[in-house]
C-alpha positions as CSV (number, residue, x, y, z in Angstrom):
1,M,-82.3,-94.3,36.6
2,T,-81.4,-97.7,38.1
3,D,-79.1,-98.5,35.2
4,L,-76.8,-95.6,36.1
5,P,-73.3,-96.7,37.3
6,K,-72.8,-96.7,41.1
7,I,-70.3,-94.0,42.1
8,A,-67.7,-93.9,44.8
9,W,-66.5,-90.4,45.6
10,I,-63.2,-89.9,47.5
11,G,-62.6,-86.3,48.7
12,L,-65.4,-84.0,49.7
13,G,-63.7,-80.5,49.9
14,I,-64.7,-77.2,48.4
15,M,-65.0,-78.8,44.9
16,G,-65.8,-82.4,45.8
17,S,-68.9,-81.8,47.9
18,P,-70.9,-79.8,45.3
19,M,-69.7,-82.0,42.5
20,S,-70.8,-85.2,44.2
21,E,-74.1,-83.5,45.1
22,N,-74.7,-82.7,41.4
23,L,-74.3,-86.4,40.6
24,I,-76.9,-87.2,43.2
25,K,-79.2,-84.6,41.7
26,A,-78.7,-86.3,38.3
27,G,-79.9,-89.6,39.7
28,Y,-76.6,-91.4,40.5
29,S,-76.1,-93.4,43.6
30,V,-73.0,-91.9,45.3
31,T,-71.1,-93.4,48.2
32,G,-68.5,-91.0,49.6
33,H,-65.4,-91.1,51.8
34,T,-63.4,-88.2,53.3
35,L,-61.5,-87.6,56.5
36,E,-63.9,-85.0,58.0
37,R,-67.1,-86.2,59.6
38,A,-69.1,-83.0,58.8
39,K,-68.5,-83.4,55.1
40,L,-69.7,-87.0,55.3
41,D,-72.8,-85.7,57.1
42,R,-73.3,-83.2,54.3
43,L,-73.2,-85.9,51.7
44,A,-75.7,-88.0,53.6
45,A,-78.0,-85.0,53.9
46,A,-77.9,-84.6,50.2
47,G,-78.9,-88.2,49.6
48,G,-75.6,-89.9,49.3
49,T,-74.1,-92.7,51.5
50,A,-71.2,-92.0,53.9
51,A,-68.5,-94.7,54.0
52,G,-66.1,-95.2,56.8
53,S,-63.2,-96.2,54.6
54,I,-61.9,-96.2,51.0
55,A,-62.4,-100.0,50.9
56,E,-66.1,-99.6,51.9
57,A,-66.7,-96.8,49.5
58,V,-65.3,-98.5,46.4
59,A,-66.3,-102.1,47.0
60,D,-69.4,-102.1,44.8
61,A,-68.6,-99.1,42.7
62,D,-68.7,-99.1,38.9
63,V,-66.9,-95.7,38.8
64,I,-64.6,-94.2,41.4
65,V,-63.9,-90.5,41.4
66,T,-61.1,-88.9,43.4
67,M,-61.0,-85.1,44.1
68,V,-58.1,-84.4,46.5
69,P,-55.6,-81.6,46.8
70,A,-52.4,-82.8,45.2
71,S,-50.3,-85.8,43.9
72,P,-49.3,-87.0,47.4
73,Q,-53.0,-87.3,48.4
74,V,-53.9,-89.1,45.1
75,E,-51.1,-91.6,45.8
76,A,-52.2,-92.0,49.4
77,V,-55.8,-92.9,48.4
78,A,-54.9,-95.0,45.4
79,Y,-52.0,-97.1,46.6
80,G,-51.3,-99.4,49.5
81,P,-53.3,-102.1,51.2
82,D,-56.1,-99.7,52.2
83,G,-56.2,-97.9,48.8
84,I,-58.5,-97.8,45.8
85,L,-56.5,-100.2,43.6
86,A,-56.4,-102.8,46.3
87,H,-60.2,-102.8,46.8
88,A,-61.9,-101.7,43.5
89,R,-63.4,-104.3,41.3
90,P,-61.6,-105.2,38.1
91,G,-63.3,-103.5,35.2
92,S,-64.2,-100.4,37.2
93,L,-63.3,-97.0,36.0
94,L,-61.2,-94.7,38.2
95,I,-61.5,-91.0,37.3
96,D,-59.0,-88.7,39.1
97,M,-60.3,-85.1,38.9
98,S,-57.6,-83.7,41.2
99,S,-55.0,-81.3,39.8
100,I,-51.7,-83.2,40.0
101,T,-48.5,-83.7,38.0
102,P,-49.0,-85.3,34.5
103,Q,-46.4,-88.0,35.5
104,T,-48.5,-89.0,38.6
105,S,-51.5,-89.5,36.2
106,V,-49.4,-91.6,33.8
107,D,-48.1,-93.7,36.7
108,L,-51.6,-94.2,38.1
109,A,-53.0,-95.3,34.8
110,K,-50.2,-97.9,34.5
111,A,-50.8,-99.2,38.0
112,G,-54.5,-99.3,37.4
113,A,-54.1,-101.4,34.2
114,E,-52.1,-104.0,36.1
115,K,-55.2,-104.4,38.4
116,G,-57.7,-104.4,35.5
117,I,-58.9,-100.9,36.5
118,R,-59.4,-98.3,33.8
119,V,-58.1,-94.8,34.6
120,L,-58.8,-91.3,33.3
121,D,-57.2,-88.0,34.5
122,A,-59.9,-85.4,34.4
123,P,-59.0,-82.2,36.2
124,V,-61.4,-79.3,36.1
125,S,-61.5,-75.5,35.9
126,G,-64.2,-73.2,37.1
127,G,-63.6,-73.0,40.9
128,E,-66.2,-73.4,43.6
129,A,-68.9,-71.5,41.6
130,G,-68.4,-73.7,38.6
131,A,-68.7,-76.8,40.7
132,V,-71.9,-75.6,42.4
133,E,-73.4,-74.5,39.1
134,A,-72.2,-77.7,37.2
135,V,-70.6,-75.6,34.5
136,L,-67.0,-76.8,34.9
137,S,-64.5,-77.2,32.1
138,I,-63.2,-80.8,32.2
139,M,-60.0,-81.7,30.5
140,V,-59.5,-85.4,30.1
141,G,-56.6,-87.7,29.4
142,G,-56.9,-91.4,28.6
143,E,-58.6,-93.9,26.2
144,R,-61.4,-92.7,24.0
145,A,-63.6,-95.7,25.0
146,D,-63.3,-94.8,28.7
147,F,-63.9,-91.1,28.0
148,D,-67.1,-92.0,26.1
149,A,-68.2,-94.2,29.0
150,A,-67.6,-91.4,31.4
151,K,-69.2,-88.6,29.3
152,P,-72.7,-88.8,30.8
153,L,-71.2,-88.4,34.3
154,F,-69.0,-85.5,33.1
155,E,-72.1,-83.8,31.7
156,A,-73.7,-83.7,35.1
157,L,-70.7,-81.8,36.3
158,G,-69.6,-79.5,33.6
159,K,-70.3,-77.8,30.2
160,T,-67.0,-78.0,28.3
161,I,-65.8,-81.6,28.3
162,V,-62.8,-82.4,26.0
163,L,-60.6,-85.5,25.6
164,C,-57.2,-83.8,25.3
165,G,-55.0,-86.9,24.5
166,P,-53.5,-89.9,26.3
167,H,-53.0,-90.3,30.0
168,G,-51.5,-87.2,31.6
169,A,-52.8,-84.9,28.8
170,G,-55.7,-83.6,30.9
171,Q,-53.2,-82.6,33.6
172,T,-51.0,-80.9,31.1
173,V,-53.9,-78.8,29.9
174,K,-54.9,-78.1,33.5
175,A,-51.4,-76.8,34.2
176,A,-51.7,-74.4,31.2
177,N,-55.1,-73.3,32.5
178,Q,-53.6,-72.5,35.9
179,L,-50.8,-70.5,34.3
180,I,-53.4,-68.4,32.3
181,V,-55.6,-67.9,35.4
182,A,-52.8,-66.8,37.7
183,V,-51.4,-64.3,35.1
184,N,-54.9,-63.0,34.5
185,I,-55.6,-62.5,38.2
186,Q,-52.3,-60.7,38.6
187,A,-53.1,-58.4,35.7
188,C,-56.5,-57.7,37.1
189,A,-55.1,-57.0,40.5
190,E,-52.5,-54.5,39.1
191,A,-55.3,-52.8,37.2
192,V,-57.4,-52.5,40.3
193,V,-54.7,-50.8,42.3
194,F,-53.8,-48.5,39.3
195,L,-57.5,-47.5,38.9
196,E,-58.0,-46.8,42.6
197,K,-54.9,-44.8,43.1
198,S,-55.9,-42.8,40.0
199,G,-59.2,-41.9,41.7
200,V,-61.4,-43.8,39.2
201,D,-64.7,-45.4,40.2
202,L,-63.6,-49.0,40.4
203,G,-67.0,-50.6,39.8
204,A,-67.7,-48.5,36.7
205,A,-64.2,-49.2,35.4
206,L,-64.4,-53.0,35.8
207,D,-67.9,-53.0,34.2
208,V,-66.6,-51.3,31.0
209,L,-63.3,-53.3,31.0
210,G,-65.4,-56.5,31.2
211,G,-67.2,-55.6,28.1
212,G,-64.2,-55.1,25.9
213,L,-61.1,-57.1,24.9
214,A,-59.8,-57.0,28.5
215,G,-62.9,-58.9,29.6
216,S,-62.4,-62.5,30.8
217,T,-64.1,-65.2,32.9
218,V,-61.5,-64.3,35.6
219,L,-62.6,-60.7,35.7
220,S,-66.3,-61.5,35.7
221,R,-65.9,-64.2,38.4
222,K,-63.6,-62.3,40.6
223,K,-64.9,-58.7,40.2
224,D,-66.8,-58.8,43.5
225,N,-63.8,-60.2,45.3
226,F,-61.8,-57.2,44.1
227,L,-64.5,-54.6,44.9
228,K,-65.3,-56.0,48.3
229,R,-61.9,-57.3,49.3
230,D,-63.7,-60.6,49.9
231,F,-61.1,-63.3,49.8
232,K,-63.1,-66.2,51.1
233,P,-61.6,-69.2,49.3
234,G,-63.2,-70.5,46.2
235,F,-59.7,-71.7,45.1
236,R,-57.0,-71.2,47.7
237,I,-53.6,-69.6,47.1
238,D,-52.0,-72.8,48.7
239,L,-53.4,-74.8,45.8
240,H,-52.5,-72.3,43.1
241,H,-49.0,-72.3,44.5
242,K,-48.9,-76.1,44.1
243,D,-50.2,-75.7,40.5
244,M,-47.7,-73.1,39.6
245,G,-45.0,-75.5,40.7
246,I,-46.5,-78.2,38.4
247,V,-46.6,-76.0,35.4
248,T,-43.1,-74.5,35.8
249,D,-41.6,-78.0,36.4
250,A,-43.5,-79.4,33.4
251,A,-42.4,-76.5,31.2
252,R,-38.8,-76.9,32.2
253,N,-39.0,-80.6,31.3
254,V,-40.2,-79.9,27.7
255,G,-38.0,-76.8,27.2
256,A,-40.8,-74.2,27.2
257,A,-39.9,-70.7,28.6
258,L,-42.5,-69.1,30.9
259,P,-41.0,-65.7,31.7
260,V,-44.2,-64.1,32.9
261,G,-45.4,-67.3,34.5
262,A,-42.2,-67.6,36.5
263,V,-42.7,-64.1,37.9
264,V,-46.3,-64.7,38.8
265,A,-45.3,-68.1,40.4
266,Q,-43.0,-66.1,42.7
267,L,-45.7,-63.6,43.6
268,V,-48.1,-66.5,44.5
269,A,-45.3,-68.0,46.6
270,S,-44.6,-64.7,48.3
271,L,-48.3,-64.2,49.2
272,R,-48.4,-67.7,50.6
273,A,-45.2,-67.0,52.6
274,Q,-46.9,-63.9,54.1
275,G,-49.6,-66.1,55.6
276,D,-52.3,-65.7,53.0
277,G,-52.2,-69.3,51.6
278,G,-55.7,-70.0,52.9
279,L,-57.3,-67.1,51.0
280,D,-58.8,-67.1,47.5
281,H,-56.3,-66.6,44.7
282,S,-57.9,-63.2,44.0
283,A,-56.0,-62.2,47.1
284,L,-53.1,-61.6,44.7
285,L,-54.6,-58.1,45.0
286,R,-53.2,-57.9,48.6
287,S,-49.7,-58.4,47.2
288,V,-50.0,-55.6,44.7
289,E,-51.4,-53.3,47.4
290,R,-48.4,-54.1,49.7
291,L,-46.0,-53.4,46.9
292,S,-47.8,-50.1,46.2
293,G,-47.6,-49.0,49.8
294,G,-51.2,-49.7,50.7
295,Q,-52.5,-51.1,54.0
296,V,-54.0,-54.6,53.9
């Protein structure tokens, strides 16, 4: 295992912590940095090395992975005198697995090239459960040679790994993913309220719906959230709000109409404005219940 590349991991949140731990389990040496001490302690307990700064984390790394909330955070960790590009070794590979705007990824790849640093955008889908179970879908933008070099690392994190095109293409596919997921959750939430108000056994109904054409990964993953009204965040409404902004802006730029997506984007924004931004995106159910006169 000694010939495996040395990894620097920046961002140890709901997704980043289990993903970095899966690399450790696969035999990689992982040095991590994040702003919260408890998360650094968790990495160390899993067999990784905690770094006190980005510069310290990336100094000897062959591959640097970033998993942070949005474009501003990617820019904050990548640029400036204390950032990744200022301290990473020329020839290293920077893989941004955050969900950000396609243009941010294009700009980062250009800035990396000027420093001799290769860049891939590689956002993921599958939520916290997918991260923990190492079954994420990974959609990648960048050069084929860099994708091929990163493939073994990706295989320790996910099951569906696809090079989608040039820099930014991974983020474009992720935006489409988030559109489909949001619309699917909203449809499931409406069905749940309809079923309950009709007096149907919800568990039985969701079981049979899951076995037919209405079945989906969203329904199977979120069924217990709906049944138990358990909205502990696996993927927060705050982040899905950000992603719906990305997809609606990107669609406008290319002239693609998203009539249903636009409505769901407003419903996500409304739920966030009502103080539910920290809940799991399955909490769209709460919005449908409010609209239907229910108590939440």
